[in-house]
N, C-alpha and C positions, 0 to 999 in steps of 0.2 A: 816142830810146829804144832800148835794147839788147834785141833779140829773138832767141830761140833756137828753131830748128826741131827737132822731135823726130826720132828715127831714121826713123820711118815717113812723114815728109813729104818729098816730092821736093825734093832740094837746090836745084833750079833755081828754086824759089819765093823764094829769097833776093832776087831782083830785083823782086818784086811790091810789097812795102811800101817804096817808094823813099825815103820820108822818114825811114826808120829804119835803124839799124845791125843787120843781120840776119846771123846765123851759123848753122852747122849743128853737130850733135853730132859728126859725123865729122871736120869740120875742127878741132874742139877736142880730138880724140883721146879722147872720152868714150864711145865705142861700147860699152864693157863695162858701163857703168852702166845698170841697169834703171829702170823707171818709179818704183820706190820711192825711189831715191837721186837720180835725174836732176834733178827740179825743184829740190831743195834745193841741189845742186851748181851748177845754173845761177844761182840767186840768189846763192850765195857768190861766183860769178865776175862778179857785177855785172849780170846780166840782169834785166830788169824784166818781161818777158813770155815765155811758153813756148807755142809753137803745136804742136798735136798733132792727129792724126786718131783717136787711141786713145779710143774711147767709154767704156772702162772706167776710165780714169784717175781720174775723179771718184769712183769707188767704191773705188779702191785707195788713195787719198790723202785726208787731211783737208785739203781745199783751203783752208779758212778759216785754217789755220795756216801756209800757205806764204807766204814773203816776196816772192812775185811773182804776177802774174796768169797764169791759164791760159786760152788761147783754143782751144776745141775745134771742129774743123771736121767737120761732119756731111755728108760727101760720099758719092756712090754708089760711088766708087772712088778710088784714090789717084793716078791718072794726072794729069800736069801740066795738061791742059786743064780737068779738073774742078776742080782747085785754083785755077787762074788765073781761072776764072769767078767766084770769090768774092773777087777782089782788092779790089774796092771795099768789100765788107763787112768784110774783114780790116782794112783801113785804118780803117774806122769803129769796129771793135772795139778796135783799138789806141788810138784817141782816147778811148775809154771806160775804158781800163785803170786810170786812177787811182781810179776809183770802185768797181770790181768785181774780185773774185778769180777768178770763172769766167764766161766769156762763150762761149756756144755760137753758132756760125755755121752756120745750116741751109742745105741745098742750094739753097733758093730765095733765099738772101741775107739772110733775116731773122735778127736778133740776139736772143738770149735771155740776159738778164742774170741771173746767179745769185750768191749769196754776196756780198752787198754788204759792203764794208769797214765796220768799226765795229759790226757786228751780231753 
């Protein structure tokens, strides 16, 4: 699965979901795109999932219309150790990707599935 990390996600997280092809907004040269255009551009580039720590994205976008899934990480901070602590939950969220448009990964590792496809 092709996965894109948002601007605000530490780029070193690309190694955590090992079973997936993970890239960053910076490596793609898309830093100028804001959250309004970024998920759609990611989908157009063939990405199937978008990982972000932006808690407002789901309020800024109509997630149900996006052609990819959004995985929102609810972490106390954006430092790499906080993100890596969720690596197992991120893998689990990516495996649920085909059924849900929005998956929240909470700081305790719990997954919250929202916006099921087909609804």
